[in-house]
mmCIF file as gemmi writes it, N, C-alpha and C atoms, coordinates in Angstrom:
data_model
loop_
_atom_site.group_PDB
_atom_site.id
_atom_site.type_symbol
_atom_site.label_atom_id
_atom_site.label_alt_id
_atom_site.label_comp_id
_atom_site.label_asym_id
_atom_site.label_entity_id
_atom_site.label_seq_id
_atom_site.pdbx_PDB_ins_code
_atom_site.Cartn_x
_atom_site.Cartn_y
_atom_site.Cartn_z
_atom_site.occupancy
_atom_site.B_iso_or_equiv
_atom_site.pdbx_formal_charge
_atom_site.auth_seq_id
_atom_site.auth_asym_id
_atom_site.pdbx_PDB_model_num
ATOM 1 N N . MET Axp A 1 ? 30.826 44.593 -29.277 1 0 ? 1 A 1
ATOM 2 C CA . MET Axp A 1 ? 30.456 44.387 -27.862 1 0 ? 1 A 1
ATOM 3 C C . MET Axp A 1 ? 31.467 44.331 -26.978 1 0 ? 1 A 1
ATOM 4 N N . MET Axp A 2 ? 32.14 44.334 -26.146 1 0 ? 2 A 1
ATOM 5 C CA . MET Axp A 2 ? 33.005 43.533 -25.337 1 0 ? 2 A 1
ATOM 6 C C . MET Axp A 2 ? 33.121 42.58 -24.801 1 0 ? 2 A 1
ATOM 7 N N . LYS Axp A 3 ? 34.099 41.692 -24.621 1 0 ? 3 A 1
ATOM 8 C CA . LYS Axp A 3 ? 33.884 40.258 -23.856 1 0 ? 3 A 1
ATOM 9 C C . LYS Axp A 3 ? 33.571 40.394 -22.796 1 0 ? 3 A 1
ATOM 10 N N . GLN Axp A 4 ? 33.619 41.305 -21.896 1 0 ? 4 A 1
ATOM 11 C CA . GLN Axp A 4 ? 32.942 41.015 -20.717 1 0 ? 4 A 1
ATOM 12 C C . GLN Axp A 4 ? 31.469 41.217 -20.458 1 0 ? 4 A 1
ATOM 13 N N . ASP Axp A 5 ? 30.865 42.447 -21.763 1 0 ? 5 A 1
ATOM 14 C CA . ASP Axp A 5 ? 29.767 42.678 -21.985 1 0 ? 5 A 1
ATOM 15 C C . ASP Axp A 5 ? 29.031 41.445 -22.432 1 0 ? 5 A 1
ATOM 16 N N . GLU Axp A 6 ? 29.468 40.993 -23.209 1 0 ? 6 A 1
ATOM 17 C CA . GLU Axp A 6 ? 29.183 39.229 -23.839 1 0 ? 6 A 1
ATOM 18 C C . GLU Axp A 6 ? 28.831 38.245 -22.651 1 0 ? 6 A 1
ATOM 19 N N . SER Axp A 7 ? 29.795 38.16 -21.745 1 0 ? 7 A 1
ATOM 20 C CA . SER Axp A 7 ? 29.998 37.144 -20.587 1 0 ? 7 A 1
ATOM 21 C C . SER Axp A 7 ? 28.498 37.658 -19.717 1 0 ? 7 A 1
ATOM 22 N N . MET Axp A 8 ? 28.328 38.523 -19.304 1 0 ? 8 A 1
ATOM 23 C CA . MET Axp A 8 ? 27.399 39.239 -18.591 1 0 ? 8 A 1
ATOM 24 C C . MET Axp A 8 ? 25.695 38.455 -18.693 1 0 ? 8 A 1
ATOM 25 N N . ILE Axp A 9 ? 26.016 39.288 -20.159 1 0 ? 9 A 1
ATOM 26 C CA . ILE Axp A 9 ? 24.776 38.892 -20.722 1 0 ? 9 A 1
ATOM 27 C C . ILE Axp A 9 ? 24.488 36.979 -20.987 1 0 ? 9 A 1
ATOM 28 N N . ASN Axp A 10 ? 25.359 36.129 -21.251 1 0 ? 10 A 1
ATOM 29 C CA . ASN Axp A 10 ? 25.119 35.115 -21.24 1 0 ? 10 A 1
ATOM 30 C C . ASN Axp A 10 ? 24.901 34.436 -20.027 1 0 ? 10 A 1
ATOM 31 N N . LYS Axp A 11 ? 25.431 35.081 -18.989 1 0 ? 11 A 1
ATOM 32 C CA . LYS Axp A 11 ? 25.335 34.53 -17.349 1 0 ? 11 A 1
ATOM 33 C C . LYS Axp A 11 ? 23.737 35.224 -17.312 1 0 ? 11 A 1
ATOM 34 N N . GLN Axp A 12 ? 23.584 35.983 -17.221 1 0 ? 12 A 1
ATOM 35 C CA . GLN Axp A 12 ? 22.053 36.323 -17.124 1 0 ? 12 A 1
ATOM 36 C C . GLN Axp A 12 ? 21.2 35.321 -17.947 1 0 ? 12 A 1
ATOM 37 N N . SER Axp A 13 ? 21.325 35.509 -18.928 1 0 ? 13 A 1
ATOM 38 C CA . SER Axp A 13 ? 20.434 34.59 -19.823 1 0 ? 13 A 1
ATOM 39 C C . SER Axp A 13 ? 20.373 33.539 -19.518 1 0 ? 13 A 1
ATOM 40 N N . LYS Axp A 14 ? 21.019 32.46 -19.081 1 0 ? 14 A 1
ATOM 41 C CA . LYS Axp A 14 ? 21.198 31.256 -18.289 1 0 ? 14 A 1
ATOM 42 C C . LYS Axp A 14 ? 20.352 31.175 -17.447 1 0 ? 14 A 1
ATOM 43 N N . HIS Axp A 15 ? 20.164 32.394 -16.406 1 0 ? 15 A 1
ATOM 44 C CA . HIS Axp A 15 ? 18.693 32.09 -15.324 1 0 ? 15 A 1
ATOM 45 C C . HIS Axp A 15 ? 18.067 32.572 -15.354 1 0 ? 15 A 1
ATOM 46 N N . ILE Axp A 16 ? 16.485 31.868 -15.442 1 0 ? 16 A 1
ATOM 47 C CA . ILE Axp A 16 ? 15.544 32.152 -15.875 1 0 ? 16 A 1
ATOM 48 C C . ILE Axp A 16 ? 14.992 31.878 -14.773 1 0 ? 16 A 1
ATOM 49 N N . GLU Axp A 17 ? 13.973 33.298 -14.193 1 0 ? 17 A 1
ATOM 50 C CA . GLU Axp A 17 ? 13.178 33.518 -13.375 1 0 ? 17 A 1
ATOM 51 C C . GLU Axp A 17 ? 11.94 32.801 -13.403 1 0 ? 17 A 1
ATOM 52 N N . GLU Axp A 18 ? 11.365 31.937 -12.436 1 0 ? 18 A 1
ATOM 53 C CA . GLU Axp A 18 ? 10.185 31.418 -12.536 1 0 ? 18 A 1
ATOM 54 C C . GLU Axp A 18 ? 8.964 32.144 -11.477 1 0 ? 18 A 1
ATOM 55 N N . PRO Axp A 19 ? 7.716 32.316 -12.344 1 0 ? 19 A 1
ATOM 56 C CA . PRO Axp A 19 ? 6.944 32.864 -11.091 1 0 ? 19 A 1
ATOM 57 C C . PRO Axp A 19 ? 6.798 32.787 -9.949 1 0 ? 19 A 1
ATOM 58 N N . ALA Axp A 20 ? 6.409 33.349 -9.031 1 0 ? 20 A 1
ATOM 59 C CA . ALA Axp A 20 ? 6.466 32.692 -7.536 1 0 ? 20 A 1
ATOM 60 C C . ALA Axp A 20 ? 4.734 31.921 -7.607 1 0 ? 20 A 1
ATOM 61 N N . ARG Axp A 21 ? 3.988 32.407 -8.334 1 0 ? 21 A 1
ATOM 62 C CA . ARG Axp A 21 ? 2.338 31.689 -8.299 1 0 ? 21 A 1
ATOM 63 C C . ARG Axp A 21 ? 1.945 31.94 -9.344 1 0 ? 21 A 1
ATOM 64 N N . VAL Axp A 22 ? 1.334 30.478 -10.172 1 0 ? 22 A 1
ATOM 65 C CA . VAL Axp A 22 ? 0.463 30.93 -11.437 1 0 ? 22 A 1
ATOM 66 C C . VAL Axp A 22 ? -1.296 30.34 -10.892 1 0 ? 22 A 1
ATOM 67 N N . GLU Axp A 23 ? -1.999 31.717 -11.171 1 0 ? 23 A 1
ATOM 68 C CA . GLU Axp A 23 ? -3.305 31.676 -10.913 1 0 ? 23 A 1
ATOM 69 C C . GLU Axp A 23 ? -3.666 31.792 -12.318 1 0 ? 23 A 1
ATOM 70 N N . GLU Axp A 24 ? -5.414 30.629 -12.454 1 0 ? 24 A 1
ATOM 71 C CA . GLU Axp A 24 ? -5.942 30.594 -13.524 1 0 ? 24 A 1
ATOM 72 C C . GLU Axp A 24 ? -7.549 31.533 -12.908 1 0 ? 24 A 1
ATOM 73 N N . LEU Axp A 25 ? -7.617 32.363 -13.652 1 0 ? 25 A 1
ATOM 74 C CA . LEU Axp A 25 ? -8.898 33.028 -13.224 1 0 ? 25 A 1
ATOM 75 C C . LEU Axp A 25 ? -9.732 33.06 -14.338 1 0 ? 25 A 1
ATOM 76 N N . PRO Axp A 26 ? -10.853 33.461 -14.194 1 0 ? 26 A 1
ATOM 77 C CA . PRO Axp A 26 ? -12.075 33.471 -15.616 1 0 ? 26 A 1
ATOM 78 C C . PRO Axp A 26 ? -12.085 34.458 -16.534 1 0 ? 26 A 1
ATOM 79 N N . SER Axp A 27 ? -12.043 33.722 -17.584 1 0 ? 27 A 1
ATOM 80 C CA . SER Axp A 27 ? -12.045 34.833 -18.53 1 0 ? 27 A 1
ATOM 81 C C . SER Axp A 27 ? -12.471 36.24 -18.609 1 0 ? 27 A 1
ATOM 82 N N . PHE Axp A 28 ? -12.231 37.5 -19.276 1 0 ? 28 A 1
ATOM 83 C CA . PHE Axp A 28 ? -12.785 38.502 -18.871 1 0 ? 28 A 1
ATOM 84 C C . PHE Axp A 28 ? -12.552 39.18 -20.756 1 0 ? 28 A 1
ATOM 85 N N . THR Axp A 29 ? -13.451 40.139 -20.816 1 0 ? 29 A 1
ATOM 86 C CA . THR Axp A 29 ? -13.167 41.157 -21.796 1 0 ? 29 A 1
ATOM 87 C C . THR Axp A 29 ? -12.585 42.201 -21.562 1 0 ? 29 A 1
ATOM 88 N N . LEU Axp A 30 ? -11.344 42.599 -22.773 1 0 ? 30 A 1
ATOM 89 C CA . LEU Axp A 30 ? -11 44.156 -22.446 1 0 ? 30 A 1
ATOM 90 C C . LEU Axp A 30 ? -11.062 44.757 -23.661 1 0 ? 30 A 1
ATOM 91 N N . ALA Axp A 31 ? -11.248 45.948 -23.258 1 0 ? 31 A 1
ATOM 92 C CA . ALA Axp A 31 ? -11.759 46.891 -24.827 1 0 ? 31 A 1
ATOM 93 C C . ALA Axp A 31 ? -10.911 48.013 -24.655 1 0 ? 31 A 1
ATOM 94 N N . GLY Axp A 32 ? -10.338 48.793 -25.494 1 0 ? 32 A 1
ATOM 95 C CA . GLY Axp A 32 ? -9.186 49.962 -25.637 1 0 ? 32 A 1
ATOM 96 C C . GLY Axp A 32 ? -9.143 50.416 -26.975 1 0 ? 32 A 1
ATOM 97 N N . ILE Axp A 33 ? -8.428 51.387 -26.772 1 0 ? 33 A 1
ATOM 98 C CA . ILE Axp A 33 ? -8.031 51.769 -28.352 1 0 ? 33 A 1
ATOM 99 C C . ILE Axp A 33 ? -6.669 52.238 -28.377 1 0 ? 33 A 1
ATOM 100 N N . SER Axp A 34 ? -6.48 51.803 -29.565 1 0 ? 34 A 1
ATOM 101 C CA . SER Axp A 34 ? -4.71 52.014 -29.811 1 0 ? 34 A 1
ATOM 102 C C . SER Axp A 34 ? -4.52 52.943 -31.115 1 0 ? 34 A 1
ATOM 103 N N . THR Axp A 35 ? -3.244 53.394 -31.34 1 0 ? 35 A 1
ATOM 104 C CA . THR Axp A 35 ? -2.89 53.804 -32.541 1 0 ? 35 A 1
ATOM 105 C C . THR Axp A 35 ? -0.915 53.126 -32.742 1 0 ? 35 A 1
ATOM 106 N N . VAL Axp A 36 ? -0.898 53.238 -33.881 1 0 ? 36 A 1
ATOM 107 C CA . VAL Axp A 36 ? 0.906 53.116 -34.084 1 0 ? 36 A 1
ATOM 108 C C . VAL Axp A 36 ? 1.304 54.612 -34.415 1 0 ? 36 A 1
ATOM 109 N N . THR Axp A 37 ? 2.434 54.398 -34.182 1 0 ? 37 A 1
ATOM 110 C CA . THR Axp A 37 ? 2.932 55.72 -34.175 1 0 ? 37 A 1
ATOM 111 C C . THR Axp A 37 ? 4.694 55.444 -34.134 1 0 ? 37 A 1
ATOM 112 N N . THR Axp A 38 ? 5.401 56.429 -34.642 1 0 ? 38 A 1
ATOM 113 C CA . THR Axp A 38 ? 6.701 56.334 -34.281 1 0 ? 38 A 1
ATOM 114 C C . THR Axp A 38 ? 7.664 57.694 -33.797 1 0 ? 38 A 1
ATOM 115 N N . ASN Axp A 39 ? 8.642 57.561 -33.262 1 0 ? 39 A 1
ATOM 116 C CA . ASN Axp A 39 ? 9.26 58.851 -32.267 1 0 ? 39 A 1
ATOM 117 C C . ASN Axp A 39 ? 9.554 60.164 -33.463 1 0 ? 39 A 1
ATOM 118 N N . ALA Axp A 40 ? 10.221 60.108 -34.034 1 0 ? 40 A 1
ATOM 119 C CA . ALA Axp A 40 ? 10.273 61.128 -35.192 1 0 ? 40 A 1
ATOM 120 C C . ALA Axp A 40 ? 8.837 61.782 -35.494 1 0 ? 40 A 1
ATOM 121 N N . ALA Axp A 41 ? 7.608 61.431 -35.624 1 0 ? 41 A 1
ATOM 122 C CA . ALA Axp A 41 ? 6.148 61.64 -35.467 1 0 ? 41 A 1
ATOM 123 C C . ALA Axp A 41 ? 5.531 62.327 -34.411 1 0 ? 41 A 1
ATOM 124 N N . GLU Axp A 42 ? 6.438 62.082 -33.143 1 0 ? 42 A 1
ATOM 125 C CA . GLU Axp A 42 ? 5.674 62.641 -31.847 1 0 ? 42 A 1
ATOM 126 C C . GLU Axp A 42 ? 6.527 63.654 -31.585 1 0 ? 42 A 1
ATOM 127 N N . ILE Axp A 43 ? 7.92 64.027 -31.851 1 0 ? 43 A 1
ATOM 128 C CA . ILE Axp A 43 ? 8.943 64.859 -31.813 1 0 ? 43 A 1
ATOM 129 C C . ILE Axp A 43 ? 8.27 65.95 -32.681 1 0 ? 43 A 1
ATOM 130 N N . SER Axp A 44 ? 8.259 65.814 -33.901 1 0 ? 44 A 1
ATOM 131 C CA . SER Axp A 44 ? 7.806 66.265 -35.171 1 0 ? 44 A 1
ATOM 132 C C . SER Axp A 44 ? 6.552 67.35 -34.696 1 0 ? 44 A 1
ATOM 133 N N . GLY Axp A 45 ? 5.901 66.925 -33.558 1 0 ? 45 A 1
ATOM 134 C CA . GLY Axp A 45 ? 4.219 67.779 -33.406 1 0 ? 45 A 1
ATOM 135 C C . GLY Axp A 45 ? 3.447 66.997 -34.085 1 0 ? 45 A 1
ATOM 136 N N . ASN Axp A 46 ? 3.798 66.28 -34.732 1 0 ? 46 A 1
ATOM 137 C CA . ASN Axp A 46 ? 1.909 65.426 -35.496 1 0 ? 46 A 1
ATOM 138 C C . ASN Axp A 46 ? 2.196 64.009 -35.176 1 0 ? 46 A 1
ATOM 139 N N . GLY Axp A 47 ? 1.878 64.145 -34.071 1 0 ? 47 A 1
ATOM 140 C CA . GLY Axp A 47 ? 2.091 62.449 -32.851 1 0 ? 47 A 1
ATOM 141 C C . GLY Axp A 47 ? 0.79 62.342 -32.927 1 0 ? 47 A 1
ATOM 142 N N . LYS Axp A 48 ? 0.829 60.826 -32.299 1 0 ? 48 A 1
ATOM 143 C CA . LYS Axp A 48 ? -0.759 60.567 -32.125 1 0 ? 48 A 1
ATOM 144 C C . LYS Axp A 48 ? -1.292 60.389 -30.837 1 0 ? 48 A 1
ATOM 145 N N . ILE Axp A 49 ? -0.15 60.111 -29.92 1 0 ? 49 A 1
ATOM 146 C CA . ILE Axp A 49 ? -0.303 59.486 -28.483 1 0 ? 49 A 1
ATOM 147 C C . ILE Axp A 49 ? -1.189 60.632 -27.982 1 0 ? 49 A 1
ATOM 148 N N . GLY Axp A 50 ? -1.09 61.923 -28.112 1 0 ? 50 A 1
ATOM 149 C CA . GLY Axp A 50 ? -1.427 62.945 -27.341 1 0 ? 50 A 1
ATOM 150 C C . GLY Axp A 50 ? -2.864 62.889 -27.691 1 0 ? 50 A 1
ATOM 151 N N . LYS Axp A 51 ? -3.429 62.764 -29.639 1 0 ? 51 A 1
ATOM 152 C CA . LYS Axp A 51 ? -4.789 63.159 -29.895 1 0 ? 51 A 1
ATOM 153 C C . LYS Axp A 51 ? -5.279 61.458 -28.962 1 0 ? 51 A 1
ATOM 154 N N . LEU Axp A 52 ? -4.867 60.313 -28.888 1 0 ? 52 A 1
ATOM 155 C CA . LEU Axp A 52 ? -5.209 59.213 -28.422 1 0 ? 52 A 1
ATOM 156 C C . LEU Axp A 52 ? -5.563 59.943 -26.807 1 0 ? 52 A 1
ATOM 157 N N . LEU Axp A 53 ? -4.778 60.232 -26.567 1 0 ? 53 A 1
ATOM 158 C CA . LEU Axp A 53 ? -5.135 60.296 -24.545 1 0 ? 53 A 1
ATOM 159 C C . LEU Axp A 53 ? -6.089 61.466 -24.795 1 0 ? 53 A 1
ATOM 160 N N . ASN Axp A 54 ? -6.259 62.276 -25.669 1 0 ? 54 A 1
ATOM 161 C CA . ASN Axp A 54 ? -7.513 63.29 -25.506 1 0 ? 54 A 1
ATOM 162 C C . ASN Axp A 54 ? -8.757 62.54 -25.85 1 0 ? 54 A 1
ATOM 163 N N . ASN Axp A 55 ? -8.35 61.435 -27.017 1 0 ? 55 A 1
ATOM 164 C CA . ASN Axp A 55 ? -9.659 60.942 -27.009 1 0 ? 55 A 1
ATOM 165 C C . ASN Axp A 55 ? -10.115 59.935 -25.902 1 0 ? 55 A 1
ATOM 166 N N . PHE Axp A 56 ? -9.381 59.231 -25.394 1 0 ? 56 A 1
ATOM 167 C CA . PHE Axp A 56 ? -9.382 58.669 -24.094 1 0 ? 56 A 1
ATOM 168 C C . PHE Axp A 56 ? -10.193 59.296 -22.995 1 0 ? 56 A 1
ATOM 169 N N . ILE Axp A 57 ? -10.051 60.644 -22.956 1 0 ? 57 A 1
ATOM 170 C CA . ILE Axp A 57 ? -10.306 61.321 -21.596 1 0 ? 57 A 1
ATOM 171 C C . ILE Axp A 57 ? -11.19 61.664 -21.843 1 0 ? 57 A 1
ATOM 172 N N . HIS Axp A 58 ? -11.778 61.962 -23.059 1 0 ? 58 A 1
ATOM 173 C CA . HIS Axp A 58 ? -12.867 62.763 -23.647 1 0 ? 58 A 1
ATOM 174 C C . HIS Axp A 58 ? -14.274 61.911 -23.733 1 0 ? 58 A 1
ATOM 175 N N . THR Axp A 59 ? -14.103 60.389 -23.747 1 0 ? 59 A 1
ATOM 176 C CA . THR Axp A 59 ? -14.789 59.427 -24.073 1 0 ? 59 A 1
ATOM 177 C C . THR Axp A 59 ? -15.313 58.506 -22.969 1 0 ? 59 A 1
ATOM 178 N N . ALA Axp A 60 ? -16.261 57.961 -23.177 1 0 ? 60 A 1
ATOM 179 C CA . ALA Axp A 60 ? -16.609 56.479 -22.202 1 0 ? 60 A 1
ATOM 180 C C . ALA Axp A 60 ? -15.913 55.798 -21.592 1 0 ? 60 A 1
ATOM 181 N N . LEU Axp A 61 ? -14.954 56.054 -22.487 1 0 ? 61 A 1
ATOM 182 C CA . LEU Axp A 61 ? -13.587 54.889 -22.284 1 0 ? 61 A 1
ATOM 183 C C . LEU Axp A 61 ? -12.787 55.117 -20.653 1 0 ? 61 A 1
ATOM 184 N N . ALA Axp A 62 ? -12.905 56.721 -20.786 1 0 ? 62 A 1
ATOM 185 C CA . ALA Axp A 62 ? -12.315 56.615 -19.102 1 0 ? 62 A 1
ATOM 186 C C . ALA Axp A 62 ? -13.457 56.592 -18.071 1 0 ? 62 A 1
ATOM 187 N N . ILE Axp A 63 ? -13.479 54.996 -17.186 1 0 ? 63 A 1
ATOM 188 C CA . ILE Axp A 63 ? -14.259 55.656 -16.208 1 0 ? 63 A 1
ATOM 189 C C . ILE Axp A 63 ? -13.547 55.853 -15.17 1 0 ? 63 A 1
ATOM 190 N N . ASN Axp A 64 ? -14.628 56.684 -14.457 1 0 ? 64 A 1
ATOM 191 C CA . ASN Axp A 64 ? -14.302 57.247 -12.951 1 0 ? 64 A 1
ATOM 192 C C . ASN Axp A 64 ? -14.192 56.465 -11.979 1 0 ? 64 A 1
């Protein structure tokens, strides 16, 4: 890494942006589906994301 790149990273990391506001909301439940995959698996045609999306679209999880 070049020294110029390092100095830019250091300058950026010193500045922490605070949120404009924080709101506390009542709790709620989230439900969903997930999978674990790799870029190599997705590229090879044995990926899981397409199957996961298909499952999501064709089940009651997809709310209209």
